[in-house]
mmCIF file of the N, C-alpha and C atoms, coordinates in Angstrom:
data_MODEL
# 
_entry.id   MODEL 
# 
loop_
_atom_site.group_PDB 
_atom_site.id 
_atom_site.type_symbol 
_atom_site.label_atom_id 
_atom_site.label_alt_id 
_atom_site.label_comp_id 
_atom_site.label_asym_id 
_atom_site.label_entity_id 
_atom_site.label_seq_id 
_atom_site.pdbx_PDB_ins_code 
_atom_site.Cartn_x 
_atom_site.Cartn_y 
_atom_site.Cartn_z 
_atom_site.occupancy 
_atom_site.B_iso_or_equiv 
_atom_site.pdbx_formal_charge 
_atom_site.auth_seq_id 
_atom_site.auth_comp_id 
_atom_site.auth_asym_id 
_atom_site.auth_atom_id 
_atom_site.pdbx_PDB_model_num 
ATOM 1   N N  . MET A 1 1  ? 26.822 -5.552  -18.311 1.00 0.00 ? 1  MET A N  1 
ATOM 2   C CA . MET A 1 1  ? 25.646 -5.623  -17.465 1.00 0.00 ? 1  MET A CA 1 
ATOM 3   C C  . MET A 1 1  ? 24.437 -5.889  -18.344 1.00 0.00 ? 1  MET A C  1 
ATOM 4   N N  . ALA A 1 2  ? 23.627 -6.833  -17.946 1.00 0.00 ? 2  ALA A N  1 
ATOM 5   C CA . ALA A 1 2  ? 22.406 -7.168  -18.672 1.00 0.00 ? 2  ALA A CA 1 
ATOM 6   C C  . ALA A 1 2  ? 21.365 -6.069  -18.491 1.00 0.00 ? 2  ALA A C  1 
ATOM 7   N N  . ASN A 1 3  ? 20.424 -5.999  -19.409 1.00 0.00 ? 3  ASN A N  1 
ATOM 8   C CA . ASN A 1 3  ? 19.304 -5.076  -19.245 1.00 0.00 ? 3  ASN A CA 1 
ATOM 9   C C  . ASN A 1 3  ? 18.472 -5.505  -18.044 1.00 0.00 ? 3  ASN A C  1 
ATOM 10  N N  . LEU A 1 4  ? 17.829 -4.561  -17.419 1.00 0.00 ? 4  LEU A N  1 
ATOM 11  C CA . LEU A 1 4  ? 17.068 -4.811  -16.203 1.00 0.00 ? 4  LEU A CA 1 
ATOM 12  C C  . LEU A 1 4  ? 15.616 -4.388  -16.394 1.00 0.00 ? 4  LEU A C  1 
ATOM 13  N N  . THR A 1 5  ? 14.748 -4.800  -15.490 1.00 0.00 ? 5  THR A N  1 
ATOM 14  C CA . THR A 1 5  ? 13.356 -4.366  -15.461 1.00 0.00 ? 5  THR A CA 1 
ATOM 15  C C  . THR A 1 5  ? 13.098 -3.728  -14.107 1.00 0.00 ? 5  THR A C  1 
ATOM 16  N N  . LEU A 1 6  ? 12.637 -2.485  -14.108 1.00 0.00 ? 6  LEU A N  1 
ATOM 17  C CA . LEU A 1 6  ? 12.262 -1.798  -12.877 1.00 0.00 ? 6  LEU A CA 1 
ATOM 18  C C  . LEU A 1 6  ? 10.744 -1.835  -12.775 1.00 0.00 ? 6  LEU A C  1 
ATOM 19  N N  . VAL A 1 7  ? 10.231 -2.380  -11.678 1.00 0.00 ? 7  VAL A N  1 
ATOM 20  C CA . VAL A 1 7  ? 8.787  -2.468  -11.464 1.00 0.00 ? 7  VAL A CA 1 
ATOM 21  C C  . VAL A 1 7  ? 8.405  -1.415  -10.430 1.00 0.00 ? 7  VAL A C  1 
ATOM 22  N N  . TYR A 1 8  ? 7.451  -0.565  -10.771 1.00 0.00 ? 8  TYR A N  1 
ATOM 23  C CA . TYR A 1 8  ? 7.017  0.446   -9.815  1.00 0.00 ? 8  TYR A CA 1 
ATOM 24  C C  . TYR A 1 8  ? 5.582  0.856   -10.125 1.00 0.00 ? 8  TYR A C  1 
ATOM 25  N N  . GLY A 1 9  ? 4.977  1.543   -9.183  1.00 0.00 ? 9  GLY A N  1 
ATOM 26  C CA . GLY A 1 9  ? 3.633  2.066   -9.382  1.00 0.00 ? 9  GLY A CA 1 
ATOM 27  C C  . GLY A 1 9  ? 3.483  3.351   -8.596  1.00 0.00 ? 9  GLY A C  1 
ATOM 28  N N  . MET A 1 10 ? 2.638  4.242   -9.076  1.00 0.00 ? 10 MET A N  1 
ATOM 29  C CA . MET A 1 10 ? 2.394  5.498   -8.378  1.00 0.00 ? 10 MET A CA 1 
ATOM 30  C C  . MET A 1 10 ? 0.925  5.862   -8.483  1.00 0.00 ? 10 MET A C  1 
ATOM 31  N N  . ARG A 1 11 ? 0.444  6.490   -7.442  1.00 0.00 ? 11 ARG A N  1 
ATOM 32  C CA . ARG A 1 11 ? -0.912 7.014   -7.455  1.00 0.00 ? 11 ARG A CA 1 
ATOM 33  C C  . ARG A 1 11 ? -0.982 8.145   -6.432  1.00 0.00 ? 11 ARG A C  1 
ATOM 34  N N  . LEU A 1 12 ? -1.580 9.251   -6.820  1.00 0.00 ? 12 LEU A N  1 
ATOM 35  C CA . LEU A 1 12 ? -1.762 10.370  -5.897  1.00 0.00 ? 12 LEU A CA 1 
ATOM 36  C C  . LEU A 1 12 ? -3.180 10.338  -5.341  1.00 0.00 ? 12 LEU A C  1 
ATOM 37  N N  . LEU A 1 13 ? -3.287 10.467  -4.031  1.00 0.00 ? 13 LEU A N  1 
ATOM 38  C CA . LEU A 1 13 ? -4.575 10.509  -3.337  1.00 0.00 ? 13 LEU A CA 1 
ATOM 39  C C  . LEU A 1 13 ? -4.542 11.674  -2.353  1.00 0.00 ? 13 LEU A C  1 
ATOM 40  N N  . PRO A 1 14 ? -5.694 12.177  -1.962  1.00 0.00 ? 14 PRO A N  1 
ATOM 41  C CA . PRO A 1 14 ? -5.700 13.224  -0.941  1.00 0.00 ? 14 PRO A CA 1 
ATOM 42  C C  . PRO A 1 14 ? -5.072 12.696  0.354   1.00 0.00 ? 14 PRO A C  1 
ATOM 43  N N  . GLU A 1 15 ? -4.322 13.556  1.032   1.00 0.00 ? 15 GLU A N  1 
ATOM 44  C CA . GLU A 1 15 ? -3.686 13.161  2.284   1.00 0.00 ? 15 GLU A CA 1 
ATOM 45  C C  . GLU A 1 15 ? -4.744 12.668  3.270   1.00 0.00 ? 15 GLU A C  1 
ATOM 46  N N  . GLY A 1 16 ? -4.420 11.570  3.953   1.00 0.00 ? 16 GLY A N  1 
ATOM 47  C CA . GLY A 1 16 ? -5.321 11.008  4.941   1.00 0.00 ? 16 GLY A CA 1 
ATOM 48  C C  . GLY A 1 16 ? -6.304 9.989   4.398   1.00 0.00 ? 16 GLY A C  1 
ATOM 49  N N  . GLU A 1 17 ? -6.310 9.739   3.086   1.00 0.00 ? 17 GLU A N  1 
ATOM 50  C CA . GLU A 1 17 ? -7.248 8.810   2.475   1.00 0.00 ? 17 GLU A CA 1 
ATOM 51  C C  . GLU A 1 17 ? -6.794 7.354   2.534   1.00 0.00 ? 17 GLU A C  1 
ATOM 52  N N  . VAL A 1 18 ? -5.497 7.117   2.688   1.00 0.00 ? 18 VAL A N  1 
ATOM 53  C CA . VAL A 1 18 ? -4.969 5.744   2.669   1.00 0.00 ? 18 VAL A CA 1 
ATOM 54  C C  . VAL A 1 18 ? -5.167 5.095   4.033   1.00 0.00 ? 18 VAL A C  1 
ATOM 55  N N  . LYS A 1 19 ? -5.847 3.962   4.045   1.00 0.00 ? 19 LYS A N  1 
ATOM 56  C CA . LYS A 1 19 ? -6.084 3.226   5.292   1.00 0.00 ? 19 LYS A CA 1 
ATOM 57  C C  . LYS A 1 19 ? -4.997 2.182   5.521   1.00 0.00 ? 19 LYS A C  1 
ATOM 58  N N  . GLU A 1 20 ? -4.651 1.403   4.493   1.00 0.00 ? 20 GLU A N  1 
ATOM 59  C CA . GLU A 1 20 ? -3.598 0.402   4.612   1.00 0.00 ? 20 GLU A CA 1 
ATOM 60  C C  . GLU A 1 20 ? -3.015 0.125   3.241   1.00 0.00 ? 20 GLU A C  1 
ATOM 61  N N  . ILE A 1 21 ? -1.817 -0.422  3.254   1.00 0.00 ? 21 ILE A N  1 
ATOM 62  C CA . ILE A 1 21 ? -1.081 -0.722  2.024   1.00 0.00 ? 21 ILE A CA 1 
ATOM 63  C C  . ILE A 1 21 ? -0.541 -2.135  2.134   1.00 0.00 ? 21 ILE A C  1 
ATOM 64  N N  . HIS A 1 22 ? -0.615 -2.881  1.054   1.00 0.00 ? 22 HIS A N  1 
ATOM 65  C CA . HIS A 1 22 ? -0.079 -4.242  1.011   1.00 0.00 ? 22 HIS A CA 1 
ATOM 66  C C  . HIS A 1 22 ? 0.996  -4.320  -0.073  1.00 0.00 ? 22 HIS A C  1 
ATOM 67  N N  . ASP A 1 23 ? 1.941  -5.214  0.123   1.00 0.00 ? 23 ASP A N  1 
ATOM 68  C CA . ASP A 1 23 ? 2.954  -5.446  -0.903  1.00 0.00 ? 23 ASP A CA 1 
ATOM 69  C C  . ASP A 1 23 ? 2.291  -5.924  -2.186  1.00 0.00 ? 23 ASP A C  1 
ATOM 70  N N  . ALA A 1 24 ? 2.870  -5.573  -3.308  1.00 0.00 ? 24 ALA A N  1 
ATOM 71  C CA . ALA A 1 24 ? 2.424  -6.092  -4.600  1.00 0.00 ? 24 ALA A CA 1 
ATOM 72  C C  . ALA A 1 24 ? 3.131  -7.421  -4.854  1.00 0.00 ? 24 ALA A C  1 
ATOM 73  N N  . THR A 1 25 ? 2.440  -8.369  -5.448  1.00 0.00 ? 25 THR A N  1 
ATOM 74  C CA . THR A 1 25 ? 3.016  -9.679  -5.752  1.00 0.00 ? 25 THR A CA 1 
ATOM 75  C C  . THR A 1 25 ? 3.287  -9.788  -7.245  1.00 0.00 ? 25 THR A C  1 
ATOM 76  N N  . LEU A 1 26 ? 4.488  -10.205 -7.575  1.00 0.00 ? 26 LEU A N  1 
ATOM 77  C CA . LEU A 1 26 ? 4.878  -10.438 -8.965  1.00 0.00 ? 26 LEU A CA 1 
ATOM 78  C C  . LEU A 1 26 ? 4.982  -11.930 -9.194  1.00 0.00 ? 26 LEU A C  1 
ATOM 79  N N  . LYS A 1 27 ? 4.507  -12.403 -10.317 1.00 0.00 ? 27 LYS A N  1 
ATOM 80  C CA . LYS A 1 27 ? 4.679  -13.804 -10.703 1.00 0.00 ? 27 LYS A CA 1 
ATOM 81  C C  . LYS A 1 27 ? 5.782  -13.854 -11.758 1.00 0.00 ? 27 LYS A C  1 
ATOM 82  N N  . LEU A 1 28 ? 6.817  -14.609 -11.479 1.00 0.00 ? 28 LEU A N  1 
ATOM 83  C CA . LEU A 1 28 ? 7.975  -14.696 -12.357 1.00 0.00 ? 28 LEU A CA 1 
ATOM 84  C C  . LEU A 1 28 ? 7.825  -15.850 -13.339 1.00 0.00 ? 28 LEU A C  1 
ATOM 85  N N  . VAL A 1 29 ? 8.537  -15.774 -14.448 1.00 0.00 ? 29 VAL A N  1 
ATOM 86  C CA . VAL A 1 29 ? 8.413  -16.799 -15.485 1.00 0.00 ? 29 VAL A CA 1 
ATOM 87  C C  . VAL A 1 29 ? 8.882  -18.170 -15.001 1.00 0.00 ? 29 VAL A C  1 
ATOM 88  N N  . ASN A 1 30 ? 9.726  -18.201 -13.958 1.00 0.00 ? 30 ASN A N  1 
ATOM 89  C CA . ASN A 1 30 ? 10.193 -19.490 -13.439 1.00 0.00 ? 30 ASN A CA 1 
ATOM 90  C C  . ASN A 1 30 ? 9.205  -20.107 -12.447 1.00 0.00 ? 30 ASN A C  1 
ATOM 91  N N  . GLY A 1 31 ? 8.033  -19.477 -12.272 1.00 0.00 ? 31 GLY A N  1 
ATOM 92  C CA . GLY A 1 31 ? 7.018  -20.000 -11.383 1.00 0.00 ? 31 GLY A CA 1 
ATOM 93  C C  . GLY A 1 31 ? 7.072  -19.449 -9.964  1.00 0.00 ? 31 GLY A C  1 
ATOM 94  N N  . HIS A 1 32 ? 8.146  -18.771 -9.626  1.00 0.00 ? 32 HIS A N  1 
ATOM 95  C CA . HIS A 1 32 ? 8.261  -18.187 -8.293  1.00 0.00 ? 32 HIS A CA 1 
ATOM 96  C C  . HIS A 1 32 ? 7.487  -16.874 -8.207  1.00 0.00 ? 32 HIS A C  1 
ATOM 97  N N  . GLU A 1 33 ? 7.327  -16.406 -6.987  1.00 0.00 ? 33 GLU A N  1 
ATOM 98  C CA . GLU A 1 33 ? 6.724  -15.101 -6.751  1.00 0.00 ? 33 GLU A CA 1 
ATOM 99  C C  . GLU A 1 33 ? 7.756  -14.189 -6.101  1.00 0.00 ? 33 GLU A C  1 
ATOM 100 N N  . ALA A 1 34 ? 7.646  -12.902 -6.360  1.00 0.00 ? 34 ALA A N  1 
ATOM 101 C CA . ALA A 1 34 ? 8.466  -11.887 -5.711  1.00 0.00 ? 34 ALA A CA 1 
ATOM 102 C C  . ALA A 1 34 ? 7.515  -10.810 -5.202  1.00 0.00 ? 34 ALA A C  1 
ATOM 103 N N  . HIS A 1 35 ? 7.976  -10.042 -4.250  1.00 0.00 ? 35 HIS A N  1 
ATOM 104 C CA . HIS A 1 35 ? 7.118  -9.011  -3.664  1.00 0.00 ? 35 HIS A CA 1 
ATOM 105 C C  . HIS A 1 35 ? 7.774  -7.645  -3.798  1.00 0.00 ? 35 HIS A C  1 
ATOM 106 N N  . VAL A 1 36 ? 6.957  -6.645  -4.036  1.00 0.00 ? 36 VAL A N  1 
ATOM 107 C CA . VAL A 1 36 ? 7.418  -5.268  -4.128  1.00 0.00 ? 36 VAL A CA 1 
ATOM 108 C C  . VAL A 1 36 ? 6.843  -4.519  -2.932  1.00 0.00 ? 36 VAL A C  1 
ATOM 109 N N  . THR A 1 37 ? 7.714  -3.947  -2.129  1.00 0.00 ? 37 THR A N  1 
ATOM 110 C CA . THR A 1 37 ? 7.274  -3.175  -0.980  1.00 0.00 ? 37 THR A CA 1 
ATOM 111 C C  . THR A 1 37 ? 6.745  -1.826  -1.454  1.00 0.00 ? 37 THR A C  1 
ATOM 112 N N  . MET A 1 38 ? 5.586  -1.464  -0.965  1.00 0.00 ? 38 MET A N  1 
ATOM 113 C CA . MET A 1 38 ? 4.984  -0.187  -1.333  1.00 0.00 ? 38 MET A CA 1 
ATOM 114 C C  . MET A 1 38 ? 5.466  0.884   -0.349  1.00 0.00 ? 38 MET A C  1 
ATOM 115 N N  . HIS A 1 39 ? 5.640  2.099   -0.823  1.00 0.00 ? 39 HIS A N  1 
ATOM 116 C CA . HIS A 1 39 ? 6.116  3.207   -0.006  1.00 0.00 ? 39 HIS A CA 1 
ATOM 117 C C  . HIS A 1 39 ? 5.130  4.360   -0.098  1.00 0.00 ? 39 HIS A C  1 
ATOM 118 N N  . VAL A 1 40 ? 5.069  5.159   0.947   1.00 0.00 ? 40 VAL A N  1 
ATOM 119 C CA . VAL A 1 40 ? 4.178  6.316   0.984   1.00 0.00 ? 40 VAL A CA 1 
ATOM 120 C C  . VAL A 1 40 ? 5.014  7.575   1.177   1.00 0.00 ? 40 VAL A C  1 
ATOM 121 N N  . LEU A 1 41 ? 4.767  8.563   0.342   1.00 0.00 ? 41 LEU A N  1 
ATOM 122 C CA . LEU A 1 41 ? 5.388  9.880   0.475   1.00 0.00 ? 41 LEU A CA 1 
ATOM 123 C C  . LEU A 1 41 ? 4.268  10.906  0.583   1.00 0.00 ? 41 LEU A C  1 
ATOM 124 N N  . GLU A 1 42 ? 4.351  11.792  1.551   1.00 0.00 ? 42 GLU A N  1 
ATOM 125 C CA . GLU A 1 42 ? 3.317  12.802  1.721   1.00 0.00 ? 42 GLU A CA 1 
ATOM 126 C C  . GLU A 1 42 ? 3.948  14.188  1.752   1.00 0.00 ? 42 GLU A C  1 
ATOM 127 N N  . GLY A 1 43 ? 3.183  15.173  1.364   1.00 0.00 ? 43 GLY A N  1 
ATOM 128 C CA . GLY A 1 43 ? 3.638  16.557  1.396   1.00 0.00 ? 43 GLY A CA 1 
ATOM 129 C C  . GLY A 1 43 ? 3.180  17.294  0.160   1.00 0.00 ? 43 GLY A C  1 
ATOM 130 N N  . SER A 1 44 ? 3.791  18.413  -0.088  1.00 0.00 ? 44 SER A N  1 
ATOM 131 C CA . SER A 1 44 ? 3.494  19.186  -1.296  1.00 0.00 ? 44 SER A CA 1 
ATOM 132 C C  . SER A 1 44 ? 4.119  18.492  -2.502  1.00 0.00 ? 44 SER A C  1 
ATOM 133 N N  . ARG A 1 45 ? 3.788  18.966  -3.678  1.00 0.00 ? 45 ARG A N  1 
ATOM 134 C CA . ARG A 1 45 ? 4.386  18.378  -4.884  1.00 0.00 ? 45 ARG A CA 1 
ATOM 135 C C  . ARG A 1 45 ? 5.910  18.429  -4.812  1.00 0.00 ? 45 ARG A C  1 
ATOM 136 N N  . ALA A 1 46 ? 6.449  19.591  -4.428  1.00 0.00 ? 46 ALA A N  1 
ATOM 137 C CA . ALA A 1 46 ? 7.908  19.740  -4.358  1.00 0.00 ? 46 ALA A CA 1 
ATOM 138 C C  . ALA A 1 46 ? 8.510  18.788  -3.325  1.00 0.00 ? 46 ALA A C  1 
ATOM 139 N N  . GLN A 1 47 ? 7.847  18.637  -2.186  1.00 0.00 ? 47 GLN A N  1 
ATOM 140 C CA . GLN A 1 47 ? 8.351  17.730  -1.151  1.00 0.00 ? 47 GLN A CA 1 
ATOM 141 C C  . GLN A 1 47 ? 8.316  16.279  -1.619  1.00 0.00 ? 47 GLN A C  1 
ATOM 142 N N  . ILE A 1 48 ? 7.226  15.890  -2.265  1.00 0.00 ? 48 ILE A N  1 
ATOM 143 C CA . ILE A 1 48 ? 7.110  14.520  -2.769  1.00 0.00 ? 48 ILE A CA 1 
ATOM 144 C C  . ILE A 1 48 ? 8.161  14.250  -3.831  1.00 0.00 ? 48 ILE A C  1 
ATOM 145 N N  . GLU A 1 49 ? 8.356  15.190  -4.753  1.00 0.00 ? 49 GLU A N  1 
ATOM 146 C CA . GLU A 1 49 ? 9.372  15.014  -5.800  1.00 0.00 ? 49 GLU A CA 1 
ATOM 147 C C  . GLU A 1 49 ? 10.763 14.871  -5.194  1.00 0.00 ? 49 GLU A C  1 
ATOM 148 N N  . ALA A 1 50 ? 11.090 15.690  -4.186  1.00 0.00 ? 50 ALA A N  1 
ATOM 149 C CA . ALA A 1 50 ? 12.405 15.619  -3.540  1.00 0.00 ? 50 ALA A CA 1 
ATOM 150 C C  . ALA A 1 50 ? 12.581 14.287  -2.825  1.00 0.00 ? 50 ALA A C  1 
ATOM 151 N N  . GLN A 1 51 ? 11.540 13.832  -2.105  1.00 0.00 ? 51 GLN A N  1 
ATOM 152 C CA . GLN A 1 51 ? 11.610 12.550  -1.397  1.00 0.00 ? 51 GLN A CA 1 
ATOM 153 C C  . GLN A 1 51 ? 11.744 11.394  -2.382  1.00 0.00 ? 51 GLN A C  1 
ATOM 154 N N  . LEU A 1 52 ? 11.007 11.469  -3.497  1.00 0.00 ? 52 LEU A N  1 
ATOM 155 C CA . LEU A 1 52 ? 11.065 10.404  -4.498  1.00 0.00 ? 52 LEU A CA 1 
ATOM 156 C C  . LEU A 1 52 ? 12.460 10.308  -5.108  1.00 0.00 ? 52 LEU A C  1 
ATOM 157 N N  . LYS A 1 53 ? 13.049 11.452  -5.442  1.00 0.00 ? 53 LYS A N  1 
ATOM 158 C CA . LYS A 1 53 ? 14.399 11.446  -5.999  1.00 0.00 ? 53 LYS A CA 1 
ATOM 159 C C  . LYS A 1 53 ? 15.396 10.872  -5.000  1.00 0.00 ? 53 LYS A C  1 
ATOM 160 N N  . GLN A 1 54 ? 15.272 11.265  -3.742  1.00 0.00 ? 54 GLN A N  1 
ATOM 161 C CA . GLN A 1 54 ? 16.167 10.747  -2.711  1.00 0.00 ? 54 GLN A CA 1 
ATOM 162 C C  . GLN A 1 54 ? 15.987 9.244   -2.537  1.00 0.00 ? 54 GLN A C  1 
ATOM 163 N N  . SER A 1 55 ? 14.750 8.770   -2.559  1.00 0.00 ? 55 SER A N  1 
ATOM 164 C CA . SER A 1 55 ? 14.487 7.337   -2.435  1.00 0.00 ? 55 SER A CA 1 
ATOM 165 C C  . SER A 1 55 ? 15.048 6.562   -3.615  1.00 0.00 ? 55 SER A C  1 
ATOM 166 N N  . LEU A 1 56 ? 14.909 7.115   -4.819  1.00 0.00 ? 56 LEU A N  1 
ATOM 167 C CA . LEU A 1 56 ? 15.438 6.454   -6.012  1.00 0.00 ? 56 LEU A CA 1 
ATOM 168 C C  . LEU A 1 56 ? 16.962 6.363   -5.954  1.00 0.00 ? 56 LEU A C  1 
ATOM 169 N N  . ASP A 1 57 ? 17.601 7.454   -5.549  1.00 0.00 ? 57 ASP A N  1 
ATOM 170 C CA . ASP A 1 57 ? 19.057 7.430   -5.404  1.00 0.00 ? 57 ASP A CA 1 
ATOM 171 C C  . ASP A 1 57 ? 19.478 6.389   -4.377  1.00 0.00 ? 57 ASP A C  1 
ATOM 172 N N  . ALA A 1 58 ? 18.771 6.318   -3.248  1.00 0.00 ? 58 ALA A N  1 
ATOM 173 C CA . ALA A 1 58 ? 19.102 5.352   -2.198  1.00 0.00 ? 58 ALA A CA 1 
ATOM 174 C C  . ALA A 1 58 ? 18.884 3.921   -2.687  1.00 0.00 ? 58 ALA A C  1 
ATOM 175 N N  . PHE A 1 59 ? 17.831 3.712   -3.481  1.00 0.00 ? 59 PHE A N  1 
ATOM 176 C CA . PHE A 1 59 ? 17.562 2.376   -4.007  1.00 0.00 ? 59 PHE A CA 1 
ATOM 177 C C  . PHE A 1 59 ? 18.747 1.871   -4.829  1.00 0.00 ? 59 PHE A C  1 
ATOM 178 N N  . PHE A 1 60 ? 19.270 2.702   -5.713  1.00 0.00 ? 60 PHE A N  1 
ATOM 179 C CA . PHE A 1 60 ? 20.387 2.269   -6.555  1.00 0.00 ? 60 PHE A CA 1 
ATOM 180 C C  . PHE A 1 60 ? 21.689 2.146   -5.769  1.00 0.00 ? 60 PHE A C  1 
ATOM 181 N N  . ASP A 1 61 ? 21.774 2.785   -4.594  1.00 0.00 ? 61 ASP A N  1 
ATOM 182 C CA . ASP A 1 61 ? 22.943 2.586   -3.743  1.00 0.00 ? 61 ASP A CA 1 
ATOM 183 C C  . ASP A 1 61 ? 23.043 1.141   -3.243  1.00 0.00 ? 61 ASP A C  1 
ATOM 184 N N  . PHE A 1 62 ? 21.894 0.434   -3.193  1.00 0.00 ? 62 PHE A N  1 
ATOM 185 C CA . PHE A 1 62 ? 21.893 -0.976  -2.799  1.00 0.00 ? 62 PHE A CA 1 
ATOM 186 C C  . PHE A 1 62 ? 22.552 -1.863  -3.865  1.00 0.00 ? 62 PHE A C  1 
ATOM 187 N N  . TYR A 1 63 ? 22.669 -1.359  -5.074  1.00 0.00 ? 63 TYR A N  1 
ATOM 188 C CA . TYR A 1 63 ? 23.203 -2.135  -6.199  1.00 0.00 ? 63 TYR A CA 1 
ATOM 189 C C  . TYR A 1 63 ? 24.391 -1.404  -6.820  1.00 0.00 ? 63 TYR A C  1 
ATOM 190 N N  . PRO A 1 64 ? 25.514 -1.332  -6.133  1.00 0.00 ? 64 PRO A N  1 
ATOM 191 C CA . PRO A 1 64 ? 26.653 -0.581  -6.644  1.00 0.00 ? 64 PRO A CA 1 
ATOM 192 C C  . PRO A 1 64 ? 27.223 -1.145  -7.948  1.00 0.00 ? 64 PRO A C  1 
ATOM 193 N N  . GLU A 1 65 ? 26.927 -2.411  -8.243  1.00 0.00 ? 65 GLU A N  1 
ATOM 194 C CA . GLU A 1 65 ? 27.451 -3.015  -9.481  1.00 0.00 ? 65 GLU A CA 1 
ATOM 195 C C  . GLU A 1 65 ? 26.739 -2.526  -10.729 1.00 0.00 ? 65 GLU A C  1 
ATOM 196 N N  . ILE A 1 66 ? 25.608 -1.840  -10.565 1.00 0.00 ? 66 ILE A N  1 
ATOM 197 C CA . ILE A 1 66 ? 24.851 -1.340  -11.729 1.00 0.00 ? 66 ILE A CA 1 
ATOM 198 C C  . ILE A 1 66 ? 25.449 -0.034  -12.191 1.00 0.00 ? 66 ILE A C  1 
# 
């Protein structure tokens, strides 16, 4: 298996402060663009950490060959 690049971003804001979210656009070396869907997790620190871990596990379930 070749090495991979995981693209992600995180920022904590007070609950209720986010008005809208847009996908992030990546420019690839071949000239194409790719998009990263942004996700929102809300709750206490423990709840956010649990949701993030569950989301990460689910993400890799999409790629069983890895």
